[in-house]
MIZABA-786304 format. One record per residue (C-alpha): y, x, z. Coordinates in steps of 0.1 Angstrom, whole numbers, padded with zeros to 4 digits, always signed. Layout:
// residues N
YXZ;...
This chain:
// residues 151
-0256-0061-0310;-0265-0063-0348;-0262-0037-0370;-0234-0038-0397;-0253-0036-0423;-0275-0064-0411;-0247-0088-0417;-0242-0110-0445;-0211-0106-0465;-0183-0131-0452;-0154-0138-0478;-0119-0140-0464;-0087-0159-0464;-0055-0141-0481;-0028-0166-0479;-0042-0200-0490;-0067-0186-0510;-0104-0181-0496;-0120-0150-0518;-0157-0148-0517;-0173-0121-0538;-0210-0119-0554;-0226-0102-0572;-0249-0119-0604;-0289-0112-0601;-0318-0117-0622;-0325-0148-0608;-0291-0164-0616;-0298-0159-0656;-0313-0173-0682;-0337-0149-0709;-0302-0136-0726;-0290-0126-0692;-0263-0151-0690;-0256-0169-0656;-0271-0204-0659;-0243-0230-0661;-0255-0249-0626;-0255-0214-0609;-0216-0215-0612;-0218-0246-0590;-0241-0226-0565;-0222-0198-0562;-0190-0225-0555;-0211-0244-0530;-0218-0205-0511;-0181-0200-0516;-0170-0236-0499;-0194-0233-0471;-0182-0196-0462;-0147-0207-0465;-0156-0234-0438;-0168-0210-0413;-0137-0187-0421;-0114-0213-0413;-0134-0215-0380;-0155-0247-0389;-0188-0244-0377;-0207-0272-0401;-0241-0266-0383;-0233-0278-0353;-0215-0303-0358;-0245-0317-0381;-0270-0311-0354;-0248-0327-0328;-0246-0358-0356;-0209-0357-0360;-0209-0356-0393;-0211-0333-0427;-0192-0326-0461;-0208-0334-0492;-0197-0332-0529;-0186-0365-0540;-0171-0355-0568;-0173-0322-0593;-0151-0313-0627;-0158-0282-0637;-0148-0264-0672;-0166-0234-0685;-0139-0208-0701;-0166-0176-0701;-0200-0165-0692;-0212-0138-0663;-0235-0118-0674;-0269-0101-0652;-0256-0077-0627;-0212-0083-0628;-0196-0084-0595;-0176-0121-0593;-0151-0135-0571;-0146-0174-0562;-0115-0186-0553;-0111-0216-0533;-0079-0233-0527;-0075-0265-0506;-0056-0291-0525;-0055-0319-0506;-0066-0337-0473;-0072-0371-0467;-0084-0390-0443;-0124-0386-0451;-0123-0359-0478;-0106-0326-0492;-0097-0319-0528;-0110-0282-0534;-0097-0261-0566;-0122-0232-0575;-0121-0207-0596;-0151-0182-0605;-0135-0147-0618;-0146-0117-0633;-0117-0092-0624;-0088-0115-0640;-0108-0131-0664;-0113-0172-0655;-0152-0177-0659;-0153-0211-0644;-0127-0238-0631;-0136-0266-0612;-0120-0293-0589;-0142-0301-0561;-0140-0332-0539;-0157-0329-0505;-0160-0361-0484;-0171-0360-0448;-0200-0387-0438;-0209-0395-0403;-0246-0413-0406;-0243-0415-0445;-0210-0432-0448;-0178-0417-0451;-0160-0410-0417;-0128-0394-0408;-0128-0358-0404;-0122-0342-0372;-0081-0339-0366;-0086-0303-0357;-0102-0294-0389;-0077-0314-0413;-0052-0297-0390;-0067-0264-0402;-0065-0276-0438;-0033-0287-0435;-0022-0251-0425;-0040-0235-0451;-0030-0259-0480;+0006-0251-0469;+0000-0215-0473;-0019-0218-0508;-0009-0196-0537;-0028-0196-0570;
């Protein structure tokens, strides 16, 4: 049994919104102590990976079995305010649409109630490098979560 102190942080679903908390570390910032713009995309990537895990989707097993993988096909992001060194942030993720071979996910990086970055991410499902239908069970999970989404 692993000691709880050794467990990595895991986000959680609250209704149809996945919450993922993180702290800004020195490596996330530029010399002025402000989060470098590309790191918001990294924060969102971690949150999406955790969102899939929390939804019961084992990306690693699917990838290793050659059954497919999600990749970002499009990312539209708007930066609204800057995060700084040592601040606590949350990434909120909501599944907006589920298609045969992709999902549209709305993600927001928040500092308390303040919106720092707002993004629409299209995650495409690929098998052997080509678009493919997502596993039916995954589509059903996302449809249920999408129905619960509250922003």
